[in-house]
TORKOLTI-476624 format. One record per residue: residue in three letters; x, y, z of N, C-alpha, C in turn. Coordinates in steps of 0.02 Angstrom, whole numbers. Example, Ala and Ser with C-alpha at 12.3 -4.5 7.8 and 13.67 -1.06 7.14 Angstrom:
2
aa:nx:ny:nz:cax:cay:caz:cx:cy:cz
ALA:660:-284:390:615:-225:390:660:-165:390 $
SER:642:-112:354:684:-53:357:645:2:394 $
END
This chain:
319
aa:nx:ny:nz:cax:cay:caz:cx:cy:cz
MET:3394:-6359:-666:3452:-6356:-621:3505:-6309:-650 $
THR:3527:-6260:-611:3577:-6213:-635:3645:-6246:-642 $
SER:3689:-6214:-679:3755:-6243:-691:3794:-6249:-627 $
SER:3789:-6198:-583:3827:-6200:-520:3805:-6258:-476 $
VAL:3740:-6270:-473:3714:-6326:-434:3735:-6392:-465 $
LEU:3733:-6396:-531:3753:-6457:-566:3826:-6474:-553 $
ILE:3870:-6424:-557:3941:-6434:-544:3952:-6457:-472 $
SER:3917:-6424:-425:3923:-6442:-355:3902:-6514:-343 $
ASN:3845:-6534:-372:3821:-6602:-364:3869:-6653:-394 $
LEU:3895:-6638:-454:3941:-6684:-487:4004:-6693:-447 $
THR:4033:-6639:-424:4095:-6644:-385:4084:-6680:-319 $
GLN:4026:-6668:-287:4012:-6701:-224:4004:-6776:-234 $
GLU:3968:-6796:-286:3959:-6867:-300:4026:-6900:-316 $
TRP:4068:-6864:-352:4134:-6890:-370:4176:-6900:-308 $
VAL:4174:-6851:-262:4211:-6856:-200:4188:-6915:-158 $
GLU:4124:-6926:-154:4097:-6982:-115:4119:-7049:-145 $
SER:4120:-7054:-211:4143:-7116:-242:4217:-7128:-230 $
LEU:4258:-7075:-234:4329:-7081:-220:4342:-7105:-149 $
ARG:4304:-7077:-101:4313:-7097:-32:4290:-7169:-20 $
ARG:4236:-7188:-53:4209:-7255:-43:4259:-7309:-66 $
TRP:4294:-7295:-120:4342:-7343:-147:4415:-7328:-128 $
HIS:4425:-7276:-88:4493:-7256:-66:4539:-7243:-125 $
LEU:4513:-7212:-177:4552:-7199:-237:4600:-7141:-229 $
ASP:4593:-7104:-175:4640:-7049:-163:4711:-7073:-156 $
PHE:4721:-7136:-137:4788:-7163:-128:4826:-7169:-194 $
PHE:4791:-7160:-250:4825:-7161:-315:4874:-7103:-322 $
PHE:4867:-7052:-278:4913:-6996:-283:4984:-7016:-264 $
ILE:4992:-7072:-228:5059:-7094:-208:5100:-7117:-269 $
PRO:5075:-7167:-308:5115:-7185:-368:5119:-7128:-418 $
THR:5068:-7085:-421:5070:-7028:-466:5128:-6982:-447 $
THR:5136:-6970:-382:5190:-6926:-358:5258:-6957:-372 $
VAL:5265:-7022:-359:5330:-7056:-369:5350:-7054:-443 $
VAL:5304:-7073:-487:5320:-7075:-559:5334:-7006:-586 $
THR:5295:-6957:-563:5304:-6888:-587:5371:-6861:-566 $
LEU:5390:-6870:-503:5454:-6845:-479:5513:-6879:-514 $
ALA:5507:-6945:-527:5560:-6980:-562:5567:-6953:-633 $
THR:5512:-6939:-666:5514:-6913:-734:5541:-6842:-735 $
LEU:5521:-6802:-685:5544:-6733:-682:5618:-6728:-665 $
LEU:5647:-6782:-640:5719:-6784:-630:5756:-6804:-694 $
ALA:5725:-6848:-733:5758:-6873:-794:5753:-6824:-852 $
ASN:5695:-6792:-861:5685:-6748:-918:5734:-6689:-920 $
PRO:5745:-6653:-864:5792:-6597:-866:5863:-6619:-886 $
ILE:5881:-6680:-868:5949:-6705:-886:5954:-6711:-962 $
LEU:5902:-6739:-994:5903:-6744:-1067:5900:-6675:-1100 $
LEU:5860:-6631:-1072:5857:-6562:-1099:5925:-6528:-1093 $
MET:5959:-6539:-1037:6026:-6510:-1028:6074:-6536:-1082 $
CYS:6070:-6602:-1096:6114:-6631:-1147:6100:-6600:-1216 $
ILE:6037:-6586:-1230:6020:-6558:-1296:6040:-6486:-1302 $
PHE:6023:-6445:-1252:6033:-6373:-1258:6106:-6352:-1244 $
LEU:6144:-6391:-1207:6213:-6374:-1194:6260:-6398:-1250 $
SER:6233:-6441:-1294:6273:-6465:-1350:6253:-6426:-1414 $
ARG:6300:-6391:-1442:6286:-6351:-1502:6263:-6395:-1560 $
ALA:6294:-6454:-1566:6276:-6499:-1621:6205:-6524:-1614 $
LEU:6184:-6542:-1553:6117:-6570:-1543:6062:-6518:-1552 $
ARG:6074:-6457:-1526:6020:-6407:-1531:6014:-6377:-1602 $
GLN:6058:-6399:-1647:6052:-6379:-1717:6015:-6432:-1758 $
GLU:6000:-6489:-1727:5967:-6544:-1762:5891:-6541:-1749 $
THR:5852:-6547:-1802:5779:-6542:-1796:5752:-6597:-1751 $
ARG:5777:-6658:-1757:5749:-6713:-1719:5759:-6703:-1644 $
TYR:5815:-6673:-1625:5827:-6662:-1553:5787:-6602:-1527 $
LEU:5774:-6554:-1570:5729:-6499:-1550:5658:-6526:-1539 $
LEU:5638:-6574:-1580:5572:-6605:-1571:5570:-6645:-1506 $
VAL:5624:-6681:-1492:5627:-6718:-1429:5623:-6670:-1370 $
ALA:5660:-6615:-1374:5659:-6565:-1320:5589:-6536:-1310 $
ASN:5555:-6522:-1365:5487:-6495:-1359:5440:-6545:-1327 $
THR:5447:-6609:-1344:5406:-6661:-1313:5419:-6665:-1238 $
LEU:5483:-6662:-1219:5500:-6666:-1149:5473:-6606:-1110 $
VAL:5476:-6546:-1140:5450:-6486:-1106:5374:-6492:-1098 $
ALA:5340:-6513:-1151:5267:-6522:-1146:5249:-6574:-1093 $
ASP:5287:-6628:-1091:5275:-6680:-1041:5285:-6654:-970 $
MET:5337:-6615:-960:5351:-6588:-893:5295:-6542:-870 $
LEU:5272:-6498:-915:5216:-6454:-897:5153:-6495:-882 $
PHE:5140:-6547:-922:5082:-6589:-910:5087:-6624:-842 $
LEU:5146:-6651:-827:5155:-6687:-764:5146:-6641:-703 $
ILE:5173:-6580:-708:5166:-6533:-653:5093:-6515:-641 $
LEU:5057:-6501:-695:4986:-6484:-688:4945:-6544:-663 $
ASN:4961:-6603:-690:4924:-6663:-671:4936:-6679:-597 $
LEU:4999:-6676:-575:5015:-6690:-505:4982:-6638:-459 $
SER:4984:-6575:-478:4953:-6523:-437:4878:-6535:-430 $
THR:4847:-6555:-485:4775:-6568:-483:4759:-6628:-439 $
VAL:4799:-6682:-446:4788:-6742:-406:4795:-6728:-332 $
ILE:4847:-6690:-314:4859:-6674:-243:4803:-6629:-216 $
CYS:4784:-6578:-255:4730:-6534:-233:4665:-6572:-224 $
ASN:4651:-6618:-269:4591:-6659:-262:4594:-6705:-202 $
ALA:4654:-6731:-188:4662:-6777:-132:4651:-6742:-65 $
VAL:4674:-6680:-59:4666:-6643:4:4602:-6602:5 $
ARG:4562:-6606:-49:4498:-6570:-54:4509:-6495:-49 $
ALA:4559:-6470:-83:4571:-6398:-84:4517:-6363:-125 $
GLN:4493:-6307:-100:4442:-6268:-135:4475:-6228:-191 $
ILE:4455:-6242:-253:4484:-6210:-312:4431:-6170:-348 $
PRO:4444:-6107:-366:4396:-6069:-407:4383:-6105:-472 $
TRP:4319:-6106:-492:4300:-6143:-553:4336:-6116:-615 $
LEU:4345:-6049:-618:4380:-6020:-675:4452:-6045:-678 $
LEU:4486:-6049:-620:4554:-6076:-618:4554:-6149:-641 $
CYS:4504:-6187:-621:4499:-6257:-642:4493:-6262:-718 $
GLU:4452:-6218:-747:4444:-6218:-820:4510:-6201:-855 $
ILE:4547:-6152:-827:4610:-6133:-857:4661:-6190:-852 $
ILE:4663:-6223:-794:4708:-6280:-785:4691:-6335:-835 $
THR:4627:-6347:-844:4605:-6398:-893:4628:-6379:-963 $
ALA:4620:-6315:-982:4639:-6293:-1049:4715:-6300:-1059 $
VAL:4754:-6281:-1009:4827:-6287:-1016:4848:-6361:-1018 $
THR:4815:-6403:-977:4831:-6474:-977:4817:-6506:-1045 $
VAL:4758:-6490:-1074:4741:-6515:-1140:4791:-6490:-1192 $
THR:4812:-6427:-1185:4860:-6398:-1232:4926:-6436:-1230 $
THR:4952:-6449:-1170:5016:-6485:-1165:5010:-6556:-1191 $
TYR:4954:-6589:-1176:4945:-6658:-1200:4943:-6659:-1277 $
CYS:4903:-6613:-1306:4896:-6612:-1379:4961:-6591:-1413 $
CYS:4999:-6546:-1381:5063:-6525:-1410:5112:-6584:-1412 $
ALA:5111:-6625:-1359:5155:-6684:-1358:5135:-6732:-1414 $
ILE:5070:-6742:-1424:5046:-6787:-1478:5067:-6760:-1546 $
LEU:5058:-6695:-1557:5077:-6665:-1621:5152:-6669:-1632 $
THR:5191:-6662:-1579:5264:-6663:-1586:5289:-6733:-1602 $
VAL:5262:-6785:-1568:5285:-6853:-1584:5263:-6872:-1655 $
THR:5206:-6845:-1677:5185:-6856:-1746:5234:-6824:-1794 $
LEU:5255:-6763:-1778:5303:-6728:-1820:5371:-6762:-1820 $
MET:5387:-6797:-1766:5450:-6835:-1763:5451:-6890:-1816 $
VAL:5393:-6922:-1826:5389:-6973:-1879:5396:-6941:-1947 $
VAL:5363:-6884:-1958:5370:-6848:-2021:5442:-6826:-2033 $
ASP:5475:-6804:-1980:5545:-6783:-1985:5590:-6842:-2006 $
THR:5578:-6901:-1976:5617:-6960:-1995:5605:-6978:-2068 $
TYR:5543:-6975:-2089:5526:-6989:-2159:5562:-6940:-2206 $
ALA:5561:-6876:-2189:5593:-6826:-2231:5668:-6837:-2235 $
ALA:5699:-6856:-2178:5772:-6867:-2176:5791:-6926:-2220 $
VAL:5750:-6978:-2221:5765:-7038:-2261:5747:-7027:-2334 $
ARG:5690:-6993:-2346:5666:-6985:-2415:5706:-6934:-2454 $
TRP:5726:-6879:-2422:5763:-6827:-2457:5827:-6810:-2417 $
PRO:5874:-6856:-2413:5934:-6844:-2370:5976:-6785:-2392 $
LEU:5980:-6772:-2458:6022:-6718:-2482:5992:-6649:-2470 $
HIS:5926:-6646:-2467:5892:-6582:-2459:5860:-6575:-2390 $
TYR:5873:-6623:-2346:5839:-6623:-2281:5854:-6560:-2240 $
HIS:5918:-6541:-2236:5936:-6482:-2195:5911:-6417:-2226 $
ASP:5900:-6417:-2292:5870:-6358:-2323:5795:-6355:-2310 $
ILE:5763:-6413:-2305:5691:-6416:-2293:5674:-6396:-2221 $
LEU:5714:-6422:-2174:5701:-6409:-2103:5762:-6383:-2067 $
PRO:5782:-6321:-2081:5836:-6291:-2042:5812:-6274:-1972 $
PRO:5858:-6263:-1924:5837:-6249:-1855:5788:-6190:-1848 $
ALA:5800:-6136:-1886:5755:-6077:-1881:5684:-6095:-1900 $
ARG:5676:-6135:-1953:5609:-6155:-1974:5578:-6203:-1924 $
THR:5619:-6245:-1894:5594:-6291:-1843:5567:-6253:-1783 $
HIS:5602:-6199:-1763:5579:-6158:-1707:5510:-6129:-1722 $
ARG:5501:-6105:-1783:5435:-6076:-1802:5381:-6130:-1802 $
ILE:5399:-6189:-1825:5351:-6244:-1827:5330:-6263:-1756 $
LEU:5378:-6265:-1710:5362:-6282:-1640:5317:-6230:-1608 $
VAL:5330:-6166:-1622:5286:-6113:-1596:5216:-6123:-1625 $
GLY:5213:-6140:-1690:5148:-6153:-1721:5111:-6211:-1690 $
LEU:5148:-6264:-1671:5117:-6321:-1638:5084:-6301:-1573 $
TRP:5119:-6260:-1533:5090:-6238:-1470:5028:-6195:-1481 $
VAL:5030:-6153:-1531:4972:-6110:-1546:4913:-6153:-1568 $
VAL:4925:-6200:-1613:4871:-6244:-1637:4842:-6285:-1580 $
ALA:4885:-6311:-1536:4861:-6352:-1480:4822:-6310:-1430 $
ALA:4837:-6245:-1425:4805:-6203:-1374:4741:-6171:-1397 $
ILE:4731:-6164:-1462:4674:-6125:-1488:4608:-6151:-1463 $
TYR:4593:-6215:-1476:4526:-6241:-1460:4512:-6243:-1385 $
PRO:4558:-6268:-1342:4543:-6269:-1270:4529:-6199:-1242 $
PHE:4569:-6149:-1262:4559:-6082:-1234:4499:-6047:-1264 $
VAL:4483:-6063:-1327:4421:-6036:-1356:4361:-6062:-1317 $
LEU:4362:-6126:-1297:4307:-6154:-1258:4300:-6118:-1190 $
VAL:4357:-6104:-1157:4355:-6069:-1093:4324:-6000:-1102 $
ILE:4345:-5964:-1154:4319:-5897:-1167:4244:-5900:-1181 $
MET:4224:-5949:-1222:4153:-5956:-1238:4111:-5971:-1176 $
MET:4136:-6016:-1133:4099:-6033:-1073:4095:-5974:-1025 $
GLU:4148:-5934:-1022:4147:-5876:-978:4100:-5822:-1004 $
ASN:4095:-5816:-1070:4049:-5767:-1098:3976:-5788:-1091 $
GLU:3963:-5853:-1092:3895:-5877:-1088:3865:-5870:-1018 $
ARG:3906:-5879:-967:3880:-5874:-899:3894:-5805:-871 $
GLY:3847:-5780:-833:3854:-5714:-805:3882:-5715:-734 $
ASN:3854:-5758:-691:3875:-5761:-621:3932:-5811:-613 $
PRO:3980:-5797:-570:4034:-5844:-557:4009:-5906:-522 $
TYR:4042:-5964:-535:4022:-6027:-505:4049:-6035:-434 $
GLY:4098:-5996:-415:4127:-6004:-348:4181:-6057:-348 $
ASN:4193:-6087:-289:4246:-6137:-281:4218:-6208:-286 $
VAL:4262:-6254:-306:4245:-6325:-309:4299:-6364:-272 $
SER:4281:-6421:-245:4329:-6463:-208:4359:-6518:-252 $
MET:4340:-6520:-315:4364:-6572:-360:4372:-6542:-430 $
CYS:4434:-6534:-453:4447:-6507:-519:4468:-6564:-565 $
LEU:4427:-6580:-614:4441:-6635:-659:4426:-6614:-730 $
ALA:4470:-6633:-776:4459:-6616:-847:4395:-6648:-873 $
ILE:4379:-6708:-849:4320:-6743:-874:4256:-6705:-855 $
ILE:4255:-6673:-796:4196:-6634:-776:4192:-6570:-817 $
SER:4249:-6535:-824:4250:-6473:-862:4229:-6484:-934 $
LEU:4262:-6532:-967:4246:-6545:-1037:4180:-6581:-1045 $
GLY:4160:-6620:-995:4096:-6654:-998:4038:-6605:-997 $
LEU:4044:-6551:-959:3992:-6500:-958:3991:-6461:-1023 $
ILE:4050:-6448:-1052:4053:-6415:-1117:4023:-6460:-1171 $
GLN:4036:-6525:-1164:4011:-6574:-1213:3935:-6573:-1216 $
ALA:3903:-6561:-1159:3830:-6559:-1157:3802:-6504:-1202 $
LYS:3841:-6451:-1213:3819:-6396:-1255:3849:-6399:-1325 $
ASP:3906:-6432:-1332:3941:-6432:-1396:3970:-6502:-1409 $
LYS:3926:-6551:-1418:3948:-6620:-1427:3990:-6628:-1490 $
ALA:3967:-6598:-1545:4002:-6607:-1609:4073:-6578:-1605 $
GLY:4081:-6519:-1573:4146:-6487:-1571:4196:-6527:-1532 $
ILE:4177:-6552:-1473:4223:-6591:-1431:4246:-6653:-1467 $
HIS:4198:-6691:-1494:4217:-6754:-1528:4256:-6741:-1592 $
PHE:4240:-6686:-1626:4277:-6670:-1687:4349:-6654:-1670 $
TYR:4359:-6617:-1616:4427:-6597:-1597:4469:-6658:-1579 $
PHE:4443:-6702:-1536:4482:-6759:-1512:4487:-6814:-1564 $
PHE:4431:-6832:-1594:4431:-6890:-1639:4465:-6874:-1706 $
ILE:4445:-6818:-1737:4473:-6801:-1802:4548:-6787:-1797 $
ALA:4568:-6751:-1744:4640:-6737:-1736:4679:-6801:-1727 $
ALA:4654:-6847:-1685:4688:-6911:-1675:4690:-6952:-1739 $
LEU:4635:-6951:-1778:4632:-6988:-1840:4682:-6961:-1891 $
LEU:4687:-6896:-1897:4734:-6866:-1945:4806:-6883:-1926 $
CYS:4822:-6878:-1861:4890:-6894:-1839:4906:-6968:-1852 $
THR:4858:-7012:-1838:4868:-7084:-1849:4879:-7099:-1922 $
LEU:4838:-7071:-1966:4845:-7083:-2037:4912:-7057:-2063 $
LEU:4933:-6999:-2039:4997:-6971:-2060:5055:-7015:-2037 $
ILE:5051:-7040:-1976:5103:-7084:-1950:5106:-7149:-1990 $
LEU:5049:-7179:-2003:5047:-7241:-2042:5075:-7231:-2112 $
TYR:5056:-7175:-2143:5081:-7161:-2211:5157:-7155:-2210 $
CYS:5184:-7119:-2162:5257:-7110:-2160:5293:-7175:-2147 $
TYR:5265:-7216:-2102:5297:-7281:-2088:5295:-7327:-2149 $
ILE:5238:-7328:-2183:5232:-7371:-2242:5280:-7348:-2297 $
ARG:5283:-7282:-2307:5329:-7256:-2358:5402:-7268:-2338 $
LEU:5417:-7262:-2273:5485:-7276:-2250:5505:-7348:-2266 $
TYR:5459:-7394:-2252:5475:-7464:-2266:5484:-7476:-2341 $
MET:5442:-7446:-2382:5447:-7456:-2454:5513:-7427:-2481 $
VAL:5534:-7370:-2453:5596:-7339:-2477:5658:-7377:-2455 $
THR:5656:-7407:-2394:5716:-7437:-2365:5717:-7513:-2368 $
ARG:5666:-7545:-2395:5663:-7618:-2392:5717:-7652:-2434 $
THR:5744:-7617:-2484:5796:-7647:-2527:5866:-7633:-2499 $
GLN:5871:-7598:-2443:5937:-7580:-2416:5963:-7630:-2364 $
GLY:5922:-7681:-2348:5945:-7734:-2303:5942:-7718:-2229 $
ILE:5914:-7659:-2210:5915:-7640:-2140:5860:-7677:-2100 $
TRP:5815:-7712:-2136:5762:-7748:-2101:5774:-7823:-2098 $
GLN:5831:-7845:-2123:5843:-7917:-2128:5853:-7949:-2060 $
SER:5894:-7919:-2018:5908:-7947:-1952:5848:-7937:-1906 $
ARG:5834:-7987:-1865:5778:-7983:-1819:5788:-7928:-1768 $
PHE:5851:-7915:-1748:5865:-7864:-1698:5904:-7806:-1730 $
SER:5888:-7790:-1792:5921:-7735:-1826:5901:-7669:-1792 $
ARG:5943:-7617:-1803:5929:-7552:-1773:5863:-7524:-1798 $
ALA:5847:-7536:-1862:5785:-7510:-1890:5724:-7542:-1855 $
ARG:5727:-7608:-1845:5671:-7642:-1811:5664:-7619:-1739 $
VAL:5720:-7612:-1703:5718:-7591:-1633:5692:-7520:-1628 $
THR:5714:-7476:-1673:5691:-7407:-1673:5616:-7403:-1687 $
LEU:5594:-7442:-1736:5522:-7443:-1753:5481:-7469:-1694 $
LEU:5506:-7522:-1661:5470:-7550:-1604:5466:-7500:-1547 $
ALA:5522:-7467:-1532:5524:-7419:-1476:5478:-7360:-1491 $
HIS:5483:-7333:-1551:5442:-7275:-1568:5368:-7294:-1573 $
GLY:5354:-7354:-1600:5285:-7377:-1603:5254:-7386:-1534 $
LEU:5293:-7414:-1487:5270:-7421:-1418:5256:-7353:-1387 $
LEU:5301:-7306:-1399:5292:-7239:-1370:5230:-7205:-1399 $
LEU:5219:-7212:-1464:5160:-7183:-1495:5096:-7214:-1467 $
LEU:5097:-7279:-1457:5038:-7313:-1428:5024:-7287:-1358 $
LEU:5076:-7278:-1319:5068:-7254:-1250:5042:-7182:-1249 $
TYR:5062:-7142:-1298:5039:-7073:-1301:4966:-7069:-1324 $
PHE:4947:-7109:-1373:4880:-7105:-1401:4827:-7139:-1358 $
ALA:4846:-7194:-1324:4797:-7233:-1287:4759:-7193:-1234 $
PRO:4792:-7152:-1192:4754:-7113:-1143:4703:-7065:-1174 $
GLY:4720:-7038:-1233:4673:-6994:-1267:4611:-7032:-1289 $
LEU:4620:-7094:-1312:4563:-7135:-1331:4520:-7153:-1270 $
VAL:4554:-7169:-1215:4518:-7183:-1153:4478:-7122:-1130 $
PHE:4508:-7063:-1137:4473:-7002:-1117:4413:-6990:-1162 $
THR:4418:-7007:-1225:4360:-7001:-1270:4304:-7047:-1246 $
VAL:4322:-7107:-1224:4271:-7152:-1196:4241:-7122:-1132 $
GLU:4282:-7090:-1091:4257:-7057:-1031:4205:-7004:-1049 $
LEU:4219:-6964:-1100:4172:-6912:-1121:4106:-6944:-1145 $
PHE:4112:-7001:-1179:4052:-7035:-1204:4010:-7061:-1146 $
LEU:4043:-7084:-1092:4007:-7113:-1035:3984:-7061:-985 $
PHE:4008:-6999:-993:3996:-6948:-941:3923:-6936:-928 $
HIS:3882:-6933:-981:3811:-6917:-974:3766:-6980:-978 $
ARG:3798:-7038:-978:3758:-7100:-981:3733:-7117:-911 $
LYS:3668:-7114:-902:3639:-7129:-837:3639:-7203:-821 $
ASP:3645:-7245:-874:3643:-7317:-862:3712:-7345:-842 $
ILE:3763:-7302:-841:3830:-7322:-820:3841:-7299:-749 $
ASN:3859:-7346:-706:3868:-7329:-635:3923:-7277:-627 $
LEU:3913:-7231:-580:3962:-7178:-568:4029:-7207:-546 $
ASP:4028:-7260:-507:4091:-7290:-484:4134:-7314:-542 $
VAL:4101:-7340:-594:4138:-7362:-653:4173:-7303:-687 $
ARG:4137:-7248:-694:4166:-7188:-725:4222:-7160:-683 $
VAL:4215:-7161:-617:4266:-7136:-573:4329:-7179:-577 $
TRP:4320:-7245:-578:4377:-7290:-584:4415:-7279:-649 $
ILE:4378:-7274:-705:4410:-7264:-770:4448:-7198:-771 $
SER:4417:-7145:-746:4449:-7080:-746:4511:-7079:-702 $
THR:4507:-7110:-643:4564:-7109:-597:4623:-7148:-625 $
ILE:4610:-7207:-652:4664:-7248:-680:4695:-7214:-741 $
ASN:4653:-7183:-783:4680:-7149:-841:4723:-7089:-821 $
MET:4699:-7053:-771:4734:-6992:-749:4798:-7008:-711 $
CYS:4796:-7060:-670:4852:-7075:-625:4899:-7129:-650 $
VAL:4879:-7165:-704:4921:-7220:-729:4936:-7212:-804 $
PHE:4883:-7218:-845:4893:-7220:-917:4927:-7157:-943 $
MET:4906:-7098:-918:4935:-7036:-944:5007:-7026:-921 $
LEU:5027:-7062:-869:5096:-7056:-845:5144:-7103:-880 $
LEU:5119:-7158:-906:5163:-7209:-935:5206:-7183:-992 $
PRO:5178:-7149:-1043:5222:-7126:-1098:5273:-7076:-1074 $
ARG:5255:-7034:-1026:5300:-6983:-1000:5354:-7013:-955 $
ALA:5339:-7070:-925:5389:-7105:-884:5438:-7143:-928 $
PHE:5414:-7172:-983:5458:-7210:-1027:5496:-7167:-1076 $
ALA:5468:-7109:-1094:5498:-7067:-1147:5571:-7050:-1137 $
PRO:5591:-7023:-1079:5662:-7004:-1072:5710:-7063:-1079 $
TYR:5689:-7122:-1057:5733:-7181:-1062:5734:-7208:-1133 $
LEU:5677:-7208:-1167:5676:-7231:-1236:5714:-7183:-1281 $
TYR:5708:-7118:-1269:5746:-7070:-1308:5821:-7077:-1295 $
GLY:5838:-7088:-1231:5908:-7096:-1213:5939:-7157:-1245 $
LEU:5899:-7210:-1251:5924:-7272:-1282:5923:-7268:-1358 $
ARG:5872:-7233:-1385:5864:-7231:-1457:5915:-7185:-1490 $
TYR:5928:-7128:-1460:5973:-7079:-1489:6041:-7085:-1454 $
ARG:6089:-7113:-1489:6155:-7124:-1460:6189:-7058:-1445 $
GLU:6175:-7007:-1486:6207:-6942:-1475:6189:-6913:-1406 $
ILE:6126:-6924:-1384:6106:-6898:-1319:6142:-6935:-1263 $
SER:6144:-7002:-1269:6178:-7041:-1217:6253:-7027:-1217 $
ASP:6282:-7018:-1277:6354:-7002:-1280:6368:-6933:-1249 $
THR:6325:-6885:-1263:6333:-6818:-1233:6326:-6821:-1158 $
LEU:6279:-6861:-1133:6271:-6868:-1061:6333:-6898:-1030 $
MET:6360:-6949:-1062:6420:-6981:-1035:6479:-6931:-1035 $
GLN:6484:-6889:-1086:6537:-6839:-1088:6530:-6789:-1030 $
PHE:6468:-6766:-1017:6457:-6720:-963:6475:-6752:-896 $
LEU:6457:-6816:-888:6472:-6850:-825:6548:-6858:-816 $
GLN:6582:-6875:-871:6655:-6882:-866:6689:-6816:-851 $
GLN:6664:-6761:-883:6692:-6695:-869:6680:-6675:-797 $
HIS:6619:-6689:-772:6604:-6672:-703:6646:-6713:-655 $
ARG:6657:-6777:-671:6699:-6820:-629:6771:-6796:-630 $
GLY:6795:-6775:-689:6863:-6749:-694:6872:-6685:-655 $
LEU:6822:-6640:-657:6826:-6578:-619:6825:-6592:-543 $
SER:6784:-6641:-523:6780:-6659:-453:6847:-6686:-428 $
GLN:6878:-6731:-467:6942:-6759:-448:6997:-6706:-445 $
ALA:6993:-6659:-494:7043:-6605:-494:7035:-6560:-433 $
THR:6972:-6548:-413:6959:-6507:-354:6985:-6540:-290 $
VAL:6973:-6605:-286:6996:-6643:-228:7072:-6644:-224 $
SER:7103:-6653:-282:7177:-6654:-284:7206:-6586:-264 $
END
């Protein structure tokens, strides 16, 4: 069976399963959550970039990078969900590129939240030398490096797949990352699993190390004594956010494992993929702006200042 026929059959079977279970209606909550997040993220970005003090701080630059990556991911994800719901015909090459960019934005967000933990550890461990270690200019270079690292493997896969096939695949009515990467996995199983599993493992180990070291360094300072201390609340909020970011990636790894299993019903795979794409992957991006706004007082204070200034200008105009 040629690749074009295989892709056509897979997408057609996927479409039939979606119709049978009416899973296309998942685009409604996806649209609502995405639009709500796309309204909140620019407000936080405005607070960071319009405040000279905030855009000089490494932690706020990391927050801004996470929000930008999330916005790009949400726009691509929503576009894909809507196109799939209306059965729009998409060129297979465009689908591969969308998949590569989506994976890049997701991985960049994971790398950035990991770096946020490292940044917190560095600020606590070396407070006197922190600004020398991570000045804004160096942070900018690090963020550019994160995007490059996140983009290398997905786009290398697209280039390799394009070089291997000679004839174009034509258009497809269902563009899904699981189908694109699942077909690549059939030819390069070790590479796909190495990229997702090893990268997630390294990030997890680095996060655990930083948190353990943070606790060991600060346990004698009394900041953990109160049940509702700022340190405990911050750790809980950031831990919840990390879990929400990492969980969809683990679910997607399970999807890749089940993709070629003939003993697993297609409906099960479709349900897992749809819920992960339309629910799990949206949760961290929906909670992130509110958790950041609550966690970082400087952002909320800056927002309140902007609102008060805008209110004052409005009253002066009316008067």
